[in-house]
C-alpha positions as CSV (number, residue, x, y, z in Angstrom):
1,M,-23.1,56.8,-46.9
2,N,-25.0,53.8,-44.8
3,K,-24.3,50.6,-46.2
4,L,-26.7,47.6,-45.9
5,L,-24.2,44.2,-46.3
6,V,-25.9,41.1,-47.4
7,N,-24.5,37.7,-47.3
8,T,-26.0,35.5,-50.4
9,P,-26.5,31.5,-50.1
10,Q,-23.2,30.9,-52.0
11,N,-21.7,33.2,-49.4
12,V,-20.6,36.2,-51.5
13,Q,-20.8,39.5,-49.6
14,I,-22.6,42.1,-51.6
15,E,-22.9,45.7,-50.6
16,Y,-26.2,48.6,-51.6
17,N,-26.1,51.7,-50.5
18,I,-28.8,52.9,-48.2
19,A,-31.0,55.6,-50.0
20,S,-30.6,58.8,-48.7
21,V,-33.7,60.8,-46.3
22,G,-33.1,63.7,-49.0
23,K,-34.0,61.2,-52.1
24,R,-37.1,59.6,-50.1
25,I,-38.2,63.1,-49.4
26,L,-37.9,64.1,-52.8
27,A,-39.3,60.9,-54.3
28,Y,-42.6,61.0,-51.5
29,I,-42.9,64.9,-53.0
30,I,-43.0,63.9,-56.4
31,D,-45.5,61.0,-55.5
32,I,-47.9,63.2,-53.7
33,I,-47.5,65.6,-57.2
34,I,-48.5,62.7,-59.4
35,R,-51.1,61.8,-57.0
36,I,-52.7,65.0,-56.8
37,F,-52.4,66.2,-60.7
38,L,-54.0,62.0,-61.5
39,V,-57.1,62.6,-58.9
40,I,-57.4,66.3,-60.4
41,A,-57.3,65.1,-63.9
42,L,-59.6,62.3,-63.1
43,Y,-62.3,64.8,-60.9
44,Y,-62.4,67.0,-64.3
45,F,-63.1,63.9,-66.2
46,S,-66.0,62.8,-64.2
47,T,-67.3,66.2,-64.6
48,L,-68.1,66.0,-68.3
49,I,-70.7,63.2,-67.8
50,P,-73.9,64.2,-68.4
51,V,-76.0,61.8,-66.0
52,K,-75.1,62.3,-62.5
53,D,-76.5,62.1,-59.0
54,K,-75.7,62.3,-55.5
55,W,-74.7,58.7,-55.3
56,F,-72.7,59.1,-58.6
57,T,-70.8,62.1,-56.6
58,Y,-70.1,60.2,-53.7
59,G,-68.9,57.4,-55.8
60,I,-66.4,59.4,-57.9
61,F,-65.0,61.0,-54.5
62,S,-64.6,57.3,-52.8
63,L,-62.6,56.3,-56.4
64,L,-60.4,59.4,-56.2
65,G,-59.7,58.6,-52.6
66,F,-58.9,54.9,-52.9
67,I,-56.6,55.7,-56.0
68,F,-55.0,58.5,-53.8
69,L,-54.0,56.2,-51.1
70,L,-53.6,52.7,-53.1
71,Y,-51.2,54.2,-55.5
72,P,-48.0,54.1,-53.8
73,L,-48.8,50.1,-52.7
74,V,-50.3,49.4,-56.5
75,L,-47.1,50.5,-58.2
76,E,-44.8,49.1,-55.8
77,I,-46.3,45.7,-56.3
78,L,-46.6,46.6,-60.1
79,M,-43.1,48.4,-60.6
80,N,-40.7,45.9,-58.0
81,G,-40.6,48.1,-55.3
82,Q,-41.0,51.2,-57.0
83,T,-43.5,54.2,-57.6
84,F,-42.9,57.2,-60.0
85,G,-41.0,59.2,-57.7
86,K,-38.6,56.4,-56.5
87,W,-37.9,55.3,-59.7
88,L,-37.1,59.3,-60.8
89,M,-34.9,59.5,-57.9
90,R,-33.2,55.8,-58.6
91,I,-34.2,54.1,-55.3
92,R,-35.8,50.6,-54.7
93,V,-37.6,49.1,-51.5
94,L,-35.7,45.5,-50.8
95,R,-35.9,43.5,-47.4
96,I,-33.2,43.7,-45.4
97,D,-31.8,40.3,-46.2
98,G,-31.4,41.4,-49.7
99,N,-34.1,39.6,-51.6
100,R,-36.6,41.0,-53.4
101,A,-39.8,42.4,-51.1
102,N,-42.8,40.5,-51.9
103,N,-46.6,41.7,-51.9
104,F,-47.0,41.4,-48.0
105,D,-43.5,43.4,-47.6
106,Y,-45.4,46.1,-49.9
107,F,-48.6,45.6,-47.9
108,L,-47.2,46.2,-44.4
109,R,-45.5,49.3,-45.2
110,W,-48.2,50.6,-46.9
111,V,-50.6,49.4,-44.1
112,I,-48.2,51.4,-41.3
113,G,-47.6,54.3,-43.8
114,L,-51.4,55.2,-44.0
115,V,-51.2,56.0,-39.9
116,E,-47.2,57.7,-39.8
117,L,-47.4,59.4,-43.3
118,Y,-51.3,60.7,-43.2
119,L,-52.4,60.6,-39.6
120,F,-49.6,62.2,-38.2
121,T,-48.4,64.5,-41.2
122,G,-45.3,62.7,-41.8
123,I,-43.6,63.6,-38.7
124,I,-43.2,60.4,-37.1
125,A,-42.1,58.7,-40.5
126,L,-39.1,61.5,-40.7
127,I,-38.3,61.3,-37.2
128,T,-37.8,57.4,-37.4
129,I,-35.5,58.0,-40.8
130,M,-33.3,60.5,-39.4
131,I,-32.4,58.5,-36.2
132,N,-32.6,54.9,-37.8
133,K,-28.8,53.9,-39.4
134,K,-30.6,52.2,-42.6
135,H,-33.1,55.2,-43.2
136,Q,-36.1,52.8,-42.1
137,R,-39.5,54.6,-41.3
138,L,-41.6,52.5,-39.0
139,G,-43.6,50.9,-42.4
140,D,-40.0,49.6,-42.9
141,I,-39.0,48.5,-40.3
142,V,-42.1,45.9,-39.4
143,A,-42.0,44.6,-43.0
144,N,-38.1,44.1,-42.5
145,T,-37.3,46.2,-45.5
146,C,-35.5,49.3,-46.3
147,L,-35.1,51.8,-49.7
148,I,-31.6,51.0,-51.2
149,D,-29.8,53.7,-54.0
150,L,-29.8,52.4,-57.5
151,N,-27.5,54.5,-58.9
152,P,-23.7,53.9,-57.2
153,K,-22.9,50.8,-58.9
154,L,-21.3,47.7,-57.0
155,D,-18.0,48.2,-56.5
156,L,-16.7,44.8,-57.3
157,S,-13.3,45.8,-55.6
158,Q,-14.6,46.0,-52.2
159,T,-16.5,42.4,-52.5
160,I,-14.5,40.0,-54.9
161,F,-11.3,41.1,-54.8
162,E,-11.5,42.3,-51.0
163,N,-9.3,39.6,-49.2
164,I,-7.5,37.9,-52.5
165,S,-3.7,37.0,-51.7
166,N,-0.9,37.8,-53.2
167,T,-0.3,34.3,-53.6
168,Y,-3.2,33.9,-55.4
169,K,-3.0,30.9,-58.4
170,I,-4.9,31.2,-61.5
171,R,-7.4,28.3,-61.4
172,F,-8.6,28.7,-64.9
173,P,-5.9,30.0,-67.4
174,E,-8.1,30.2,-70.5
175,V,-9.0,33.5,-68.9
176,Y,-6.8,34.8,-71.6
177,K,-9.2,34.6,-74.5
178,L,-11.3,37.0,-72.7
179,S,-11.0,41.0,-73.3
180,D,-11.1,44.1,-71.0
181,R,-14.4,44.3,-73.1
182,D,-15.9,40.5,-72.1
183,I,-14.6,41.3,-68.8
184,N,-16.4,44.7,-68.1
185,I,-19.4,43.0,-69.6
186,V,-19.4,40.1,-67.2
187,K,-19.1,42.2,-64.5
188,D,-21.7,44.6,-65.5
189,N,-23.5,41.9,-66.0
190,F,-22.7,40.1,-62.6
191,N,-23.8,43.3,-60.5
192,I,-27.2,43.2,-62.4
193,A,-28.0,39.6,-61.6
194,M,-26.6,39.8,-57.9
195,K,-28.8,43.0,-57.0
196,K,-32.0,41.5,-58.5
197,N,-31.2,38.3,-57.9
198,D,-32.1,37.0,-61.3
199,Y,-29.9,33.6,-61.3
200,D,-31.0,33.2,-64.9
201,I,-28.5,35.6,-65.9
202,L,-26.1,33.7,-63.6
203,L,-26.6,31.1,-65.8
204,K,-26.5,32.5,-69.2
205,L,-23.1,34.3,-68.1
206,T,-21.5,30.8,-67.0
207,R,-22.5,29.1,-70.6
208,K,-21.6,32.2,-72.3
209,L,-17.9,31.8,-70.3
210,E,-17.5,28.1,-70.9
211,E,-18.2,28.4,-74.8
212,I,-15.8,31.4,-74.9
213,M,-13.4,30.1,-73.0
214,D,-14.0,26.4,-74.1
215,V,-13.9,25.2,-70.4
216,K,-16.1,23.7,-67.7
217,S,-17.4,25.4,-64.7
218,D,-15.9,22.5,-62.7
219,G,-19.2,21.4,-60.5
220,L,-19.0,25.3,-59.5
221,G,-22.2,26.6,-58.6
222,N,-22.8,29.8,-61.3
223,I,-21.9,32.3,-58.9
224,D,-18.7,31.0,-57.9
225,F,-17.7,30.0,-61.1
226,I,-18.2,33.9,-62.4
227,Q,-16.7,34.9,-59.2
228,I,-13.4,33.0,-60.1
229,I,-12.9,33.9,-63.7
230,I,-13.3,37.6,-62.7
231,Q,-10.8,37.0,-60.1
232,D,-8.6,35.0,-62.4
233,H,-8.5,37.8,-65.2
234,Y,-7.9,40.3,-62.8
235,H,-4.5,38.6,-61.4
236,Y,-3.8,37.5,-65.1
237,H,-3.7,41.3,-66.0
238,K,-2.6,42.8,-63.1
239,D,1.5,42.9,-63.6
240,K,1.3,42.9,-67.7
């Protein structure tokens, strides 16, 4: 599986798995099915309105067309880079630099998608995705985005523990106060915070660790502090 490696401003390397071509195609098919059912349902309800003329009919068909076309754009904005299809397949739109995509990024993906997905029946998009190492279609390339797989959890051993020397010295010996269950909770929440760039979670984790261990973060940033605590816990227990 292809990887997306991102260096955060704190110089911590985060690794994401790129969504596979198969998952992207399945998510797209699911969304198409949902859109078709949505349009059919709305059209059915419109036929129940007793008073209508040709302008009403034109308006209904225009509305249904807009709903069909705007579906991915609106949902990606409202669902933070996901549609119902992407949500079911556990994939999400993310910027190549690791940040959340913004509304303009979603708009660029959508506009280019109107051409490559509808005008050319998806052939261009499929070819581009298959030959691109990050599985990007043209809309992704223009918007500088890609789709990541949310299923595999971030493996901290590939990031935090990758280059730890055997001469590592524990900085916070109070780490003995943390149980395995505590550190697993810290790891899980750290993963979530780093994936979402949620610095509020990181701050809360730091404050909770300071409280439990009765220490101060000693001027370290939240990410560095949590990273050191996880490293300390690992080395404190690895030979026990």
